[in-house]
N, C-alpha and C positions, 0 to 999 in steps of 0.2 A: 655898520649897522648891526644889531645884534639879532638873534633868532626871534625874540619876543617882537622887537620892533618890526622885523621883517614880515612876520605871519599877521600881526595887527594891520600892517598896511596892506597885504593881500586881502584880508576880510574887508577893509574899508573899501577897496577897489571892486569887489565882487558884487554881484547882483543876486545870486542864488547860491547860499552856502548850504552844505550837507554836511552834517557831523555823524560819523560812523563810530559807535562805541562797543567795547568787548568787555570782557570780564575785568580786566585792569580798572576801569573805573569803578567797578562794584566792590572789588576787595578794599578800596580806600574807604568804603563805608562799613566794613567789617564782615562782608559776606564772603564765605570761604571759596577759594579757587579749588574746585574739586580734585584737580589733578596734583596739587601741591602736597607734600608730606603733611600728614594730619588732617587732610581734607577727607571729605565722606567717602571719596573712592578707597580710601584705606579700609573703610568698615564694609562698603557694597562694592560689589562686582558690577561695573557698568555693562558688561555684555549680558547679565541677567535683565536688563532693561531694553534689550532689543524689541522693537516694535512687534515683530513677529511673535516673540517669545510671551509678551504681554498679552498679545490677542490669544494665543493658544494654551496658556498655562495659568491655572488659578495660583500656583505658587509663586510664579513671576510676578503676577499681579499684586499679590500681598507683599513680597519684598519692595516691588517699586513704591507701594503706597506707604511702607514703613519708612522709606527714604524720604518721601515727601513729606511725611507726617514730621520728621525731624529738621528737614530743609526750612519748611514754611515759617515757624516762628522766628528763625533767623532772619529772613526775608522781612517779615512784619517790624521787627525790632530796628532794622537798618534805616538810617536817616540819609536824605541826599547830601553829599559831601561838597566840598569845593567845586569839584569838576562839574558835577551836575548843576549847581547854581550858576556857575560861569555859562554854561549853555544855555540855561533859562534867561539869563540876562542878555545874551545874545538874540534871544528871541523877542524879549521886550524891546530891544533896540531897532528890531524890525529887520535884522541882518540874516535870520534863520529861515531856510526853505522847510527842512525838516531833520529830524533824527532817525537815522536807522540804527536799530540796536540789536545786538546778538543776546542781550540779557533778558532774563525772564522776570525780573524784580520790580518792575513797573516803578523804580524810582526817578525816571525822568518826569513822569506824570505828577509823581509827588513834590517834584521840585517846582511844578508851576507851568509845564508846558502842556497844551492842549492835547488830548488823545489823537486828534486828526493829524498833529504834527509828528507823531511817535509812530514808526513802521517796526513793529515787533517781528523780526525774521524767524525767530525761535519760539515764538508763542510767549505765553504769560503765566504766572503761578496765581494770578489774581482770579481765575476761573476755573470750573471743572466741566468737562463737556460728556455727553453721553453719545457714545459711538454707534448707538442703534437709532436713536430718534433725533439725535441733535439737540437735545435740552442742555440747558446751560443752568449752573448753579454757582452762586459765589463760593469762593473757596473757604472763607471762614466758616461757612454752614457745613461743608464737607468736613473741615477739621474738626469740628465739635464732635461729629460722628465718630472720627477716628480715636479721638482723645477718650470717648466714651467706650471704646473696646471694639468698634467695628474695624475688622480687618481689610475688607475689600468692598467699600461702598458701591452699591448699584442705584441706578436710576430709579427715582420714586414713581416716575411716570410709566415706564415699560419695562422695568426691571433689566434694562440693558447694562452693558460695562461702560463704566464712566473712567474717565481719565483726566488728569491735569491737562490744561489748555497748552501744552509746551510740546515742543517737537523732540520726540524720542530717537535714538539711534535706529536708522533704518526706516524711519517714518518719512513720508513725502513732506517736502517744504509747503507750507500754505501759499497757494497759487497767487491770491491777490496781493498779498504782502510782497512777495517776491517781485511780481510785476512791477509793482508800485516803486520798490527799491531800485530796479533797474531802471525805470523810466526818471527817477528823480536823479540818480546818478549820473545817466546821459545827459541830462539837461541842466545839471548845475556847472558853476565855472569855479567853484573853489570846494574841495572836497577835503575833510579834516578826520582823520583817525585818531580816536583817542583810546588807548588802553585795549588794543585788541593785537594778537600775535599773527593774525591773518593768515591762519592755517586751516580754518574750517570753511569748506565749499558747500554751496554756491555762495555763502555770505562774503567770503574774502575776494568774489569775483567784482564786487561794487566799485572799489577804488581803480580797479583795471578798467572797467567801464568808463568811469569819470575821466581818467587820464587819456583814454584813447578818444574821449570827445572834446578834448580841449581844455579840461578843468586844471588848475593847479592842485597839486596833491602835498599835504603835509601829515606826517606820522608823528605822534606822541605815543610811545610805549617804552617801558622800562628796558626791554629786550630787542634785539634785532627782529625784524620780519623778513619774509621773501621779497616784500614789496619795496623794501628800503632803496634798493638800486635805481628806481625810477620815480622817487618822490622828490619834490622841489627842495623840502625841508624835513629833515628828520631829527627828532629830539629824543634821546634816551632817558628820560626822567619821568617821575611820578605826573599823572594827569593832572590832578587836583590844583597843584600850585601852578603849572604851567599855564592851564587854561584860565586861571585866575588872574595872572599877570597879563595874558594876552587880552582878555576881555576889559580888564581895567584900561589898558592902553586904547582899545577900540572906543570905550566910551569916553575918555578923556579927549580924545582927537576929534571924535563926532561933537563934543561940547565947545 
């Protein structure tokens, strides 16, 4: 039996399937991996975007907003790829408990998965929040202000500091999403990693939680991860083609 057959069989036998996605699935939609040569980190120093620097320095806020202004159009232009669509198909087949994602590009929702089934551990670029009053703005509204020349947009209600609703370096993880992810990981019987190097914590703890609670673990990623050694199956290939083949097998066998 080959890997595709084996993974599809594991999904068919499972009651609660959790899919965990990282930047590797987004790069297949044309969104840059910041760390790769030619990525945005070549033009911006990520240390400047530390959360404490952002809070304490207008210069840091200006640089962060310039970075975000350049990133947002790339995210908006991106389309869900074969990997996203395969996961959405798994949802339609009734086999998906939830998606836990490290990505901020809301491509899972755009692929057709309901908001309540997507846990965004590192936030989303879809919204901007005020750190003073908690006000929330659609990102496209703030993007227009940036493109009109505003350097550091302030809250229209209280003049507080606004920030993209993403988790910055040094910023606490969102408590509700983290608790949800831990609970879903512990309760699942099949955990599939797609396109994550599994080096960023606490997100990378989720497959460990799943495995320790008896779930089967499959990792699909181009390169090795620190968790490969205790996965049931590891596939070092692009996520889109592999997920498409797996879900096609699941669909065919269900029919």
